[in-house]
PDB file of N, CA, C and O in Angstrom:
ATOM      1  N   MET A   1     159.049  73.905  95.006  1.00  0.00           N
ATOM      2  CA  MET A   1     158.189  74.590  95.959  1.00  0.00           C
ATOM      3  C   MET A   1     156.815  73.930  95.993  1.00  0.00           C
ATOM      4  O   MET A   1     156.204  73.816  97.055  1.00  0.00           O
ATOM      5  N   PHE A   2     156.332  73.496  94.832  1.00  0.00           N
ATOM      6  CA  PHE A   2     155.007  72.875  94.783  1.00  0.00           C
ATOM      7  C   PHE A   2     154.949  71.630  95.666  1.00  0.00           C
ATOM      8  O   PHE A   2     153.990  71.447  96.415  1.00  0.00           O
ATOM      9  N   ILE A   3     155.960  70.783  95.583  1.00  0.00           N
ATOM     10  CA  ILE A   3     155.969  69.536  96.358  1.00  0.00           C
ATOM     11  C   ILE A   3     156.002  69.843  97.852  1.00  0.00           C
ATOM     12  O   ILE A   3     155.276  69.224  98.630  1.00  0.00           O
ATOM     13  N   VAL A   4     156.832  70.783  98.251  1.00  0.00           N
ATOM     14  CA  VAL A   4     156.931  71.128  99.667  1.00  0.00           C
ATOM     15  C   VAL A   4     155.621  71.737 100.155  1.00  0.00           C
ATOM     16  O   VAL A   4     155.181  71.447 101.268  1.00  0.00           O
ATOM     17  N   THR A   5     155.006  72.562  99.351  1.00  0.00           N
ATOM     18  CA  THR A   5     153.722  73.160  99.720  1.00  0.00           C
ATOM     19  C   THR A   5     152.650  72.093  99.860  1.00  0.00           C
ATOM     20  O   THR A   5     151.748  72.223 100.687  1.00  0.00           O
ATOM     21  N   GLN A   6     152.738  71.056  99.071  1.00  0.00           N
ATOM     22  CA  GLN A   6     151.766  69.967  99.178  1.00  0.00           C
ATOM     23  C   GLN A   6     151.860  69.284 100.546  1.00  0.00           C
ATOM     24  O   GLN A   6     150.839  68.869 101.095  1.00  0.00           O
ATOM     25  N   TYR A   7     153.053  69.165 101.097  1.00  0.00           N
ATOM     26  CA  TYR A   7     153.186  68.618 102.457  1.00  0.00           C
ATOM     27  C   TYR A   7     152.406  69.479 103.447  1.00  0.00           C
ATOM     28  O   TYR A   7     151.735  68.961 104.341  1.00  0.00           O
ATOM     29  N   TYR A   8     152.499  70.783 103.281  1.00  0.00           N
ATOM     30  CA  TYR A   8     151.742  71.697 104.146  1.00  0.00           C
ATOM     31  C   TYR A   8     150.249  71.474 103.961  1.00  0.00           C
ATOM     32  O   TYR A   8     149.510  71.350 104.937  1.00  0.00           O
ATOM     33  N   ASN A   9     149.809  71.424 102.717  1.00  0.00           N
ATOM     34  CA  ASN A   9     148.384  71.224 102.435  1.00  0.00           C
ATOM     35  C   ASN A   9     147.861  69.911 102.993  1.00  0.00           C
ATOM     36  O   ASN A   9     146.697  69.811 103.381  1.00  0.00           O
ATOM     37  N   ASP A  10     148.728  68.900 103.033  1.00  0.00           N
ATOM     38  CA  ASP A  10     148.352  67.590 103.575  1.00  0.00           C
ATOM     39  C   ASP A  10     148.552  67.508 105.087  1.00  0.00           C
ATOM     40  O   ASP A  10     148.417  66.439 105.684  1.00  0.00           O
ATOM     41  N   ARG A  11     148.874  68.640 105.694  1.00  0.00           N
ATOM     42  CA  ARG A  11     149.086  68.747 107.149  1.00  0.00           C
ATOM     43  C   ARG A  11     150.252  67.901 107.644  1.00  0.00           C
ATOM     44  O   ARG A  11     150.265  67.446 108.788  1.00  0.00           O
ATOM     45  N   GLN A  12     151.211  67.700 106.785  1.00  0.00           N
ATOM     46  CA  GLN A  12     152.453  67.012 107.141  1.00  0.00           C
ATOM     47  C   GLN A  12     153.494  68.090 107.464  1.00  0.00           C
ATOM     48  O   GLN A  12     154.482  68.259 106.750  1.00  0.00           O
ATOM     49  N   TYR A  13     153.245  68.806 108.548  1.00  0.00           N
ATOM     50  CA  TYR A  13     154.028  69.995 108.855  1.00  0.00           C
ATOM     51  C   TYR A  13     155.499  69.687 109.116  1.00  0.00           C
ATOM     52  O   TYR A  13     156.374  70.426 108.663  1.00  0.00           O
ATOM     53  N   GLU A  14     155.778  68.619 109.832  1.00  0.00           N
ATOM     54  CA  GLU A  14     157.178  68.280 110.111  1.00  0.00           C
ATOM     55  C   GLU A  14     157.927  67.949 108.816  1.00  0.00           C
ATOM     56  O   GLU A  14     159.073  68.361 108.640  1.00  0.00           O
ATOM     57  N   LYS A  15     157.289  67.215 107.922  1.00  0.00           N
ATOM     58  CA  LYS A  15     157.903  66.886 106.626  1.00  0.00           C
ATOM     59  C   LYS A  15     158.106  68.154 105.808  1.00  0.00           C
ATOM     60  O   LYS A  15     159.134  68.310 105.150  1.00  0.00           O
ATOM     61  N   CYS A  16     157.149  69.044 105.844  1.00  0.00           N
ATOM     62  CA  CYS A  16     157.256  70.323 105.134  1.00  0.00           C
ATOM     63  C   CYS A  16     158.435  71.129 105.676  1.00  0.00           C
ATOM     64  O   CYS A  16     159.182  71.729 104.904  1.00  0.00           O
ATOM     65  N   ILE A  17     158.604  71.146 106.988  1.00  0.00           N
ATOM     66  CA  ILE A  17     159.717  71.864 107.605  1.00  0.00           C
ATOM     67  C   ILE A  17     161.043  71.250 107.176  1.00  0.00           C
ATOM     68  O   ILE A  17     161.965  71.968 106.788  1.00  0.00           O
ATOM     69  N   GLN A  18     161.141  69.942 107.244  1.00  0.00           N
ATOM     70  CA  GLN A  18     162.384  69.262 106.870  1.00  0.00           C
ATOM     71  C   GLN A  18     162.768  69.537 105.422  1.00  0.00           C
ATOM     72  O   GLN A  18     163.909  69.889 105.124  1.00  0.00           O
ATOM     73  N   GLU A  19     161.804  69.372 104.532  1.00  0.00           N
ATOM     74  CA  GLU A  19     162.092  69.556 103.103  1.00  0.00           C
ATOM     75  C   GLU A  19     162.363  71.018 102.766  1.00  0.00           C
ATOM     76  O   GLU A  19     163.207  71.310 101.918  1.00  0.00           O
ATOM     77  N   SER A  20     161.666  71.928 103.412  1.00  0.00           N
ATOM     78  CA  SER A  20     161.915  73.359 103.192  1.00  0.00           C
ATOM     79  C   SER A  20     163.323  73.724 103.612  1.00  0.00           C
ATOM     80  O   SER A  20     164.012  74.467 102.914  1.00  0.00           O
ATOM     81  N   ASN A  21     163.753  73.201 104.756  1.00  0.00           N
ATOM     82  CA  ASN A  21     165.111  73.495 105.229  1.00  0.00           C
ATOM     83  C   ASN A  21     166.171  72.960 104.266  1.00  0.00           C
ATOM     84  O   ASN A  21     167.210  73.593 104.076  1.00  0.00           O
ATOM     85  N   LYS A  22     165.921  71.815 103.668  1.00  0.00           N
ATOM     86  CA  LYS A  22     166.853  71.293 102.669  1.00  0.00           C
ATOM     87  C   LYS A  22     166.954  72.235 101.467  1.00  0.00           C
ATOM     88  O   LYS A  22     168.047  72.504 100.967  1.00  0.00           O
ATOM     89  N   LEU A  23     165.807  72.730 101.016  1.00  0.00           N
ATOM     90  CA  LEU A  23     165.807  73.624  99.858  1.00  0.00           C
ATOM     91  C   LEU A  23     166.390  74.991 100.202  1.00  0.00           C
ATOM     92  O   LEU A  23     167.039  75.622  99.368  1.00  0.00           O
ATOM     93  N   ILE A  24     166.160  75.445 101.426  1.00  0.00           N
ATOM     94  CA  ILE A  24     166.769  76.706 101.863  1.00  0.00           C
ATOM     95  C   ILE A  24     168.282  76.595 101.794  1.00  0.00           C
ATOM     96  O   ILE A  24     168.959  77.497 101.300  1.00  0.00           O
ATOM     97  N   GLU A  25     168.803  75.493 102.288  1.00  0.00           N
ATOM     98  CA  GLU A  25     170.254  75.293 102.259  1.00  0.00           C
ATOM     99  C   GLU A  25     170.757  75.248 100.809  1.00  0.00           C
ATOM    100  O   GLU A  25     171.800  75.822 100.494  1.00  0.00           O
ATOM    101  N   LYS A  26     170.032  74.584  99.953  1.00  0.00           N
ATOM    102  CA  LYS A  26     170.455  74.424  98.560  1.00  0.00           C
ATOM    103  C   LYS A  26     170.409  75.740  97.775  1.00  0.00           C
ATOM    104  O   LYS A  26     171.290  76.005  96.957  1.00  0.00           O
ATOM    105  N   TYR A  27     169.384  76.561  98.022  1.00  0.00           N
ATOM    106  CA  TYR A  27     169.171  77.769  97.214  1.00  0.00           C
ATOM    107  C   TYR A  27     169.412  79.068  97.963  1.00  0.00           C
ATOM    108  O   TYR A  27     168.941  80.119  97.528  1.00  0.00           O
ATOM    109  N   LYS A  28     170.134  79.026  99.080  1.00  0.00           N
ATOM    110  CA  LYS A  28     170.273  80.194  99.942  1.00  0.00           C
ATOM    111  C   LYS A  28     170.989  81.381  99.299  1.00  0.00           C
ATOM    112  O   LYS A  28     170.868  82.504  99.787  1.00  0.00           O
ATOM    113  N   GLN A  29     171.719  81.159  98.234  1.00  0.00           N
ATOM    114  CA  GLN A  29     172.469  82.256  97.613  1.00  0.00           C
ATOM    115  C   GLN A  29     171.761  82.880  96.409  1.00  0.00           C
ATOM    116  O   GLN A  29     172.223  83.891  95.880  1.00  0.00           O
ATOM    117  N   ILE A  30     170.661  82.297  95.975  1.00  0.00           N
ATOM    118  CA  ILE A  30     169.977  82.799  94.781  1.00  0.00           C
ATOM    119  C   ILE A  30     169.104  83.999  95.150  1.00  0.00           C
ATOM    120  O   ILE A  30     168.306  83.948  96.086  1.00  0.00           O
ATOM    121  N   VAL A  31     169.277  85.063  94.399  1.00  0.00           N
ATOM    122  CA  VAL A  31     168.510  86.288  94.610  1.00  0.00           C
ATOM    123  C   VAL A  31     167.408  86.360  93.568  1.00  0.00           C
ATOM    124  O   VAL A  31     167.642  86.134  92.380  1.00  0.00           O
ATOM    125  N   SER A  32     166.199  86.677  94.029  1.00  0.00           N
ATOM    126  CA  SER A  32     165.058  86.781  93.116  1.00  0.00           C
ATOM    127  C   SER A  32     165.143  88.086  92.329  1.00  0.00           C
ATOM    128  O   SER A  32     165.929  88.967  92.677  1.00  0.00           O
ATOM    129  N   PRO A  33     164.350  88.217  91.281  1.00  0.00           N
ATOM    130  CA  PRO A  33     164.335  89.478  90.530  1.00  0.00           C
ATOM    131  C   PRO A  33     163.840  90.660  91.366  1.00  0.00           C
ATOM    132  O   PRO A  33     164.025  91.815  90.980  1.00  0.00           O
ATOM    133  N   PHE A  34     163.209  90.374  92.510  1.00  0.00           N
ATOM    134  CA  PHE A  34     162.679  91.427  93.374  1.00  0.00           C
ATOM    135  C   PHE A  34     163.732  91.983  94.326  1.00  0.00           C
ATOM    136  O   PHE A  34     163.488  92.972  95.017  1.00  0.00           O
ATOM    137  N   GLY A  35     164.915  91.341  94.363  1.00  0.00           N
ATOM    138  CA  GLY A  35     166.006  91.851  95.165  1.00  0.00           C
ATOM    139  C   GLY A  35     166.259  91.110  96.467  1.00  0.00           C
ATOM    140  O   GLY A  35     167.283  91.331  97.113  1.00  0.00           O
ATOM    141  N   TRP A  36     165.358  90.249  96.857  1.00  0.00           N
ATOM    142  CA  TRP A  36     165.601  89.467  98.071  1.00  0.00           C
ATOM    143  C   TRP A  36     165.894  88.027  97.683  1.00  0.00           C
ATOM    144  O   TRP A  36     165.642  87.598  96.557  1.00  0.00           O
ATOM    145  N   LYS A  37     166.432  87.299  98.646  1.00  0.00           N
ATOM    146  CA  LYS A  37     166.794  85.910  98.369  1.00  0.00           C
ATOM    147  C   LYS A  37     165.548  85.069  98.112  1.00  0.00           C
ATOM    148  O   LYS A  37     164.494  85.284  98.712  1.00  0.00           O
ATOM    149  N   LEU A  38     165.692  84.139  97.234  1.00  0.00           N
ATOM    150  CA  LEU A  38     164.607  83.245  96.846  1.00  0.00           C
ATOM    151  C   LEU A  38     164.035  82.498  98.052  1.00  0.00           C
ATOM    152  O   LEU A  38     162.859  82.136  98.054  1.00  0.00           O
ATOM    153  N   VAL A  39     164.848  82.269  99.059  1.00  0.00           N
ATOM    154  CA  VAL A  39     164.404  81.487 100.218  1.00  0.00           C
ATOM    155  C   VAL A  39     163.353  82.200 101.063  1.00  0.00           C
ATOM    156  O   VAL A  39     162.797  81.588 101.975  1.00  0.00           O
ATOM    157  N   MET A  40     163.068  83.455 100.795  1.00  0.00           N
ATOM    158  CA  MET A  40     162.034  84.153 101.564  1.00  0.00           C
ATOM    159  C   MET A  40     160.688  83.434 101.448  1.00  0.00           C
ATOM    160  O   MET A  40     159.922  83.394 102.411  1.00  0.00           O
ATOM    161  N   ASP A  41     160.402  82.873 100.289  1.00  0.00           N
ATOM    162  CA  ASP A  41     159.151  82.127 100.128  1.00  0.00           C
ATOM    163  C   ASP A  41     159.134  80.894 101.026  1.00  0.00           C
ATOM    164  O   ASP A  41     158.093  80.530 101.573  1.00  0.00           O
ATOM    165  N   TYR A  42     160.278  80.264 101.172  1.00  0.00           N
ATOM    166  CA  TYR A  42     160.367  79.102 102.075  1.00  0.00           C
ATOM    167  C   TYR A  42     160.255  79.535 103.532  1.00  0.00           C
ATOM    168  O   TYR A  42     159.659  78.826 104.343  1.00  0.00           O
ATOM    169  N   TYR A  43     160.815  80.678 103.868  1.00  0.00           N
ATOM    170  CA  TYR A  43     160.661  81.189 105.231  1.00  0.00           C
ATOM    171  C   TYR A  43     159.180  81.401 105.542  1.00  0.00           C
ATOM    172  O   TYR A  43     158.713  81.074 106.633  1.00  0.00           O
ATOM    173  N   GLY A  44     158.454  81.947 104.580  1.00  0.00           N
ATOM    174  CA  GLY A  44     157.018  82.145 104.779  1.00  0.00           C
ATOM    175  C   GLY A  44     156.300  80.830 105.008  1.00  0.00           C
ATOM    176  O   GLY A  44     155.428  80.736 105.872  1.00  0.00           O
ATOM    177  N   LEU A  45     156.656  79.827 104.247  1.00  0.00           N
ATOM    178  CA  LEU A  45     156.052  78.510 104.410  1.00  0.00           C
ATOM    179  C   LEU A  45     156.399  77.921 105.778  1.00  0.00           C
ATOM    180  O   LEU A  45     155.553  77.306 106.427  1.00  0.00           O
ATOM    181  N   LEU A  46     157.641  78.112 106.209  1.00  0.00           N
ATOM    182  CA  LEU A  46     158.038  77.631 107.535  1.00  0.00           C
ATOM    183  C   LEU A  46     157.240  78.329 108.631  1.00  0.00           C
ATOM    184  O   LEU A  46     156.835  77.693 109.604  1.00  0.00           O
ATOM    185  N   ILE A  47     157.015  79.612 108.483  1.00  0.00           N
ATOM    186  CA  ILE A  47     156.210  80.346 109.473  1.00  0.00           C
ATOM    187  C   ILE A  47     154.827  79.740 109.559  1.00  0.00           C
ATOM    188  O   ILE A  47     154.311  79.527 110.656  1.00  0.00           O
ATOM    189  N   HIS A  48     154.217  79.458 108.415  1.00  0.00           N
ATOM    190  CA  HIS A  48     152.893  78.822 108.418  1.00  0.00           C
ATOM    191  C   HIS A  48     152.931  77.485 109.158  1.00  0.00           C
ATOM    192  O   HIS A  48     152.052  77.194 109.969  1.00  0.00           O
ATOM    193  N   CYS A  49     153.944  76.680 108.876  1.00  0.00           N
ATOM    194  CA  CYS A  49     154.065  75.377 109.538  1.00  0.00           C
ATOM    195  C   CYS A  49     154.228  75.535 111.040  1.00  0.00           C
ATOM    196  O   CYS A  49     153.555  74.858 111.817  1.00  0.00           O
ATOM    197  N   TYR A  50     155.119  76.424 111.448  1.00  0.00           N
ATOM    198  CA  TYR A  50     155.371  76.594 112.879  1.00  0.00           C
ATOM    199  C   TYR A  50     154.144  77.138 113.600  1.00  0.00           C
ATOM    200  O   TYR A  50     153.897  76.776 114.751  1.00  0.00           O
ATOM    201  N   VAL A  51     153.384  77.987 112.953  1.00  0.00           N
ATOM    202  CA  VAL A  51     152.138  78.469 113.567  1.00  0.00           C
ATOM    203  C   VAL A  51     151.171  77.303 113.752  1.00  0.00           C
ATOM    204  O   VAL A  51     150.514  77.199 114.788  1.00  0.00           O
ATOM    205  N   GLU A  52     151.082  76.431 112.756  1.00  0.00           N
ATOM    206  CA  GLU A  52     150.170  75.288 112.841  1.00  0.00           C
ATOM    207  C   GLU A  52     150.536  74.320 113.965  1.00  0.00           C
ATOM    208  O   GLU A  52     149.652  73.706 114.563  1.00  0.00           O
ATOM    209  N   ILE A  53     151.826  74.179 114.257  1.00  0.00           N
ATOM    210  CA  ILE A  53     152.228  73.252 115.326  1.00  0.00           C
ATOM    211  C   ILE A  53     152.487  74.008 116.638  1.00  0.00           C
ATOM    212  O   ILE A  53     153.054  73.456 117.581  1.00  0.00           O
ATOM    213  N   ASN A  54     152.068  75.267 116.682  1.00  0.00           N
ATOM    214  CA  ASN A  54     152.176  76.099 117.893  1.00  0.00           C
ATOM    215  C   ASN A  54     153.613  76.287 118.370  1.00  0.00           C
ATOM    216  O   ASN A  54     153.873  76.296 119.573  1.00  0.00           O
ATOM    217  N   ASP A  55     154.532  76.434 117.443  1.00  0.00           N
ATOM    218  CA  ASP A  55     155.929  76.702 117.766  1.00  0.00           C
ATOM    219  C   ASP A  55     156.205  78.170 117.431  1.00  0.00           C
ATOM    220  O   ASP A  55     156.813  78.491 116.410  1.00  0.00           O
ATOM    221  N   THR A  56     155.742  79.040 118.314  1.00  0.00           N
ATOM    222  CA  THR A  56     155.867  80.472 118.047  1.00  0.00           C
ATOM    223  C   THR A  56     157.323  80.945 118.074  1.00  0.00           C
ATOM    224  O   THR A  56     157.671  81.915 117.400  1.00  0.00           O
ATOM    225  N   GLU A  57     158.162  80.275 118.838  1.00  0.00           N
ATOM    226  CA  GLU A  57     159.563  80.676 118.907  1.00  0.00           C
ATOM    227  C   GLU A  57     160.231  80.575 117.535  1.00  0.00           C
ATOM    228  O   GLU A  57     160.913  81.506 117.106  1.00  0.00           O
ATOM    229  N   ASN A  58     160.038  79.458 116.854  1.00  0.00           N
ATOM    230  CA  ASN A  58     160.623  79.311 115.515  1.00  0.00           C
ATOM    231  C   ASN A  58     159.934  80.205 114.495  1.00  0.00           C
ATOM    232  O   ASN A  58     160.590  80.744 113.604  1.00  0.00           O
ATOM    233  N   ALA A  59     158.634  80.369 114.613  1.00  0.00           N
ATOM    234  CA  ALA A  59     157.924  81.271 113.695  1.00  0.00           C
ATOM    235  C   ALA A  59     158.481  82.691 113.826  1.00  0.00           C
ATOM    236  O   ALA A  59     158.730  83.363 112.825  1.00  0.00           O
ATOM    237  N   GLU A  60     158.673  83.134 115.059  1.00  0.00           N
ATOM    238  CA  GLU A  60     159.229  84.471 115.293  1.00  0.00           C
ATOM    239  C   GLU A  60     160.649  84.581 114.746  1.00  0.00           C
ATOM    240  O   GLU A  60     161.037  85.629 114.228  1.00  0.00           O
ATOM    241  N   LYS A  61     161.419  83.513 114.857  1.00  0.00           N
ATOM    242  CA  LYS A  61     162.787  83.514 114.335  1.00  0.00           C
ATOM    243  C   LYS A  61     162.785  83.820 112.837  1.00  0.00           C
ATOM    244  O   LYS A  61     163.615  84.591 112.356  1.00  0.00           O
ATOM    245  N   TYR A  62     161.856  83.215 112.106  1.00  0.00           N
ATOM    246  CA  TYR A  62     161.823  83.444 110.660  1.00  0.00           C
ATOM    247  C   TYR A  62     161.236  84.803 110.305  1.00  0.00           C
ATOM    248  O   TYR A  62     161.601  85.382 109.282  1.00  0.00           O
ATOM    249  N   ILE A  63     160.345  85.314 111.122  1.00  0.00           N
ATOM    250  CA  ILE A  63     159.855  86.683 110.915  1.00  0.00           C
ATOM    251  C   ILE A  63     161.029  87.656 111.034  1.00  0.00           C
ATOM    252  O   ILE A  63     161.184  88.559 110.211  1.00  0.00           O
ATOM    253  N   ILE A  64     161.848  87.462 112.064  1.00  0.00           N
ATOM    254  CA  ILE A  64     163.013  88.330 112.278  1.00  0.00           C
ATOM    255  C   ILE A  64     163.979  88.231 111.102  1.00  0.00           C
ATOM    256  O   ILE A  64     164.494  89.247 110.635  1.00  0.00           O
ATOM    257  N   LEU A  65     164.227  87.013 110.620  1.00  0.00           N
ATOM    258  CA  LEU A  65     165.096  86.849 109.448  1.00  0.00           C
ATOM    259  C   LEU A  65     164.539  87.585 108.237  1.00  0.00           C
ATOM    260  O   LEU A  65     165.283  88.230 107.499  1.00  0.00           O
ATOM    261  N   MET A  66     163.241  87.487 108.037  1.00  0.00           N
ATOM    262  CA  MET A  66     162.623  88.161 106.890  1.00  0.00           C
ATOM    263  C   MET A  66     162.719  89.679 107.034  1.00  0.00           C
ATOM    264  O   MET A  66     163.032  90.384 106.075  1.00  0.00           O
ATOM    265  N   GLU A  67     162.446  90.171 108.239  1.00  0.00           N
ATOM    266  CA  GLU A  67     162.526  91.620 108.455  1.00  0.00           C
ATOM    267  C   GLU A  67     163.938  92.132 108.194  1.00  0.00           C
ATOM    268  O   GLU A  67     164.124  93.228 107.666  1.00  0.00           O
ATOM    269  N   HIS A  68     164.919  91.337 108.563  1.00  0.00           N
ATOM    270  CA  HIS A  68     166.305  91.742 108.363  1.00  0.00           C
ATOM    271  C   HIS A  68     166.734  91.641 106.897  1.00  0.00           C
ATOM    272  O   HIS A  68     167.341  92.564 106.353  1.00  0.00           O
ATOM    273  N   ASP A  69     166.411  90.504 106.264  1.00  0.00           N
ATOM    274  CA  ASP A  69     166.900  90.224 104.911  1.00  0.00           C
ATOM    275  C   ASP A  69     166.027  90.784 103.795  1.00  0.00           C
ATOM    276  O   ASP A  69     166.515  91.046 102.696  1.00  0.00           O
ATOM    277  N   ALA A  70     164.745  90.969 104.073  1.00  0.00           N
ATOM    278  CA  ALA A  70     163.820  91.444 103.028  1.00  0.00           C
ATOM    279  C   ALA A  70     162.685  92.254 103.650  1.00  0.00           C
ATOM    280  O   ALA A  70     161.533  91.819 103.632  1.00  0.00           O
ATOM    281  N   PRO A  71     162.999  93.427 104.199  1.00  0.00           N
ATOM    282  CA  PRO A  71     161.964  94.202 104.893  1.00  0.00           C
ATOM    283  C   PRO A  71     160.798  94.637 104.001  1.00  0.00           C
ATOM    284  O   PRO A  71     159.726  94.975 104.503  1.00  0.00           O
ATOM    285  N   ASP A  72     161.003  94.629 102.695  1.00  0.00           N
ATOM    286  CA  ASP A  72     159.918  95.001 101.777  1.00  0.00           C
ATOM    287  C   ASP A  72     159.223  93.788 101.163  1.00  0.00           C
ATOM    288  O   ASP A  72     158.467  93.925 100.202  1.00  0.00           O
ATOM    289  N   TYR A  73     159.478  92.600 101.719  1.00  0.00           N
ATOM    290  CA  TYR A  73     158.809  91.382 101.245  1.00  0.00           C
ATOM    291  C   TYR A  73     157.298  91.574 101.404  1.00  0.00           C
ATOM    292  O   TYR A  73     156.840  91.896 102.501  1.00  0.00           O
ATOM    293  N   PRO A  74     156.521  91.385 100.347  1.00  0.00           N
ATOM    294  CA  PRO A  74     155.104  91.768 100.371  1.00  0.00           C
ATOM    295  C   PRO A  74     154.227  91.005 101.366  1.00  0.00           C
ATOM    296  O   PRO A  74     153.190  91.526 101.777  1.00  0.00           O
ATOM    297  N   GLU A  75     154.600  89.820 101.756  1.00  0.00           N
ATOM    298  CA  GLU A  75     153.758  89.022 102.652  1.00  0.00           C
ATOM    299  C   GLU A  75     154.126  89.149 104.125  1.00  0.00           C
ATOM    300  O   GLU A  75     153.482  88.533 104.975  1.00  0.00           O
ATOM    301  N   ILE A  76     155.134  89.926 104.436  1.00  0.00           N
ATOM    302  CA  ILE A  76     155.630  89.940 105.807  1.00  0.00           C
ATOM    303  C   ILE A  76     154.567  90.400 106.814  1.00  0.00           C
ATOM    304  O   ILE A  76     154.481  89.844 107.909  1.00  0.00           O
ATOM    305  N   ASN A  77     153.777  91.383 106.467  1.00  0.00           N
ATOM    306  CA  ASN A  77     152.739  91.851 107.405  1.00  0.00           C
ATOM    307  C   ASN A  77     151.658  90.797 107.601  1.00  0.00           C
ATOM    308  O   ASN A  77     151.152  90.628 108.710  1.00  0.00           O
ATOM    309  N   ASN A  78     151.302  90.089 106.539  1.00  0.00           N
ATOM    310  CA  ASN A  78     150.321  89.011 106.676  1.00  0.00           C
ATOM    311  C   ASN A  78     150.859  87.891 107.561  1.00  0.00           C
ATOM    312  O   ASN A  78     150.119  87.312 108.356  1.00  0.00           O
ATOM    313  N   LEU A  79     152.136  87.591 107.422  1.00  0.00           N
ATOM    314  CA  LEU A  79     152.751  86.552 108.245  1.00  0.00           C
ATOM    315  C   LEU A  79     152.805  86.980 109.710  1.00  0.00           C
ATOM    316  O   LEU A  79     152.581  86.160 110.600  1.00  0.00           O
ATOM    317  N   LYS A  80     153.093  88.230 109.963  1.00  0.00           N
ATOM    318  CA  LYS A  80     153.072  88.746 111.334  1.00  0.00           C
ATOM    319  C   LYS A  80     151.663  88.644 111.919  1.00  0.00           C
ATOM    320  O   LYS A  80     151.483  88.237 113.067  1.00  0.00           O
ATOM    321  N   ASP A  81     150.675  89.017 111.119  1.00  0.00           N
ATOM    322  CA  ASP A  81     149.280  88.919 111.576  1.00  0.00           C
ATOM    323  C   ASP A  81     148.908  87.460 111.869  1.00  0.00           C
ATOM    324  O   ASP A  81     148.215  87.184 112.848  1.00  0.00           O
ATOM    325  N   LEU A  82     149.357  86.543 111.040  1.00  0.00           N
ATOM    326  CA  LEU A  82     149.092  85.127 111.259  1.00  0.00           C
ATOM    327  C   LEU A  82     149.687  84.683 112.591  1.00  0.00           C
ATOM    328  O   LEU A  82     149.027  84.000 113.374  1.00  0.00           O
ATOM    329  N   LEU A  83     150.907  85.065 112.839  1.00  0.00           N
ATOM    330  CA  LEU A  83     151.575  84.692 114.084  1.00  0.00           C
ATOM    331  C   LEU A  83     150.860  85.306 115.289  1.00  0.00           C
ATOM    332  O   LEU A  83     150.664  84.638 116.304  1.00  0.00           O
ATOM    333  N   ASN A  84     150.480  86.553 115.179  1.00  0.00           N
ATOM    334  CA  ASN A  84     149.827  87.238 116.290  1.00  0.00           C
ATOM    335  C   ASN A  84     148.404  86.752 116.549  1.00  0.00           C
ATOM    336  O   ASN A  84     147.854  86.964 117.630  1.00  0.00           O
ATOM    337  N   SER A  85     147.817  86.101 115.555  1.00  0.00           N
ATOM    338  CA  SER A  85     146.428  85.622 115.726  1.00  0.00           C
ATOM    339  C   SER A  85     146.364  84.308 116.478  1.00  0.00           C
ATOM    340  O   SER A  85     145.281  83.878 116.875  1.00  0.00           O
ATOM    341  N   LYS A  86     147.499  83.662 116.681  1.00  0.00           N
ATOM    342  CA  LYS A  86     147.505  82.355 117.375  1.00  0.00           C
ATOM    343  C   LYS A  86     147.692  82.523 118.857  1.00  0.00           C
ATOM    344  O   LYS A  86     147.722  81.536 119.591  1.00  0.00           O
TER     345      LYS A  86
END
């Protein structure tokens, strides 16, 4: 996660999206101790990337996935606010 987040910090949004999707595919079945899939953190990172490149359609897609798969995910409201602020 650290390496992928560094792509985001370096404004390499497309690379961050590509690498996040690879990790989502690899770890999609792992459930965190909080009860939701580990990939929710990657979905959040993807939302940030898509907001930065003005791709609201994909950002909304991941918000919907999060609402469905982890409605109690603690960052979901902040991510919605981020999307709505653009």
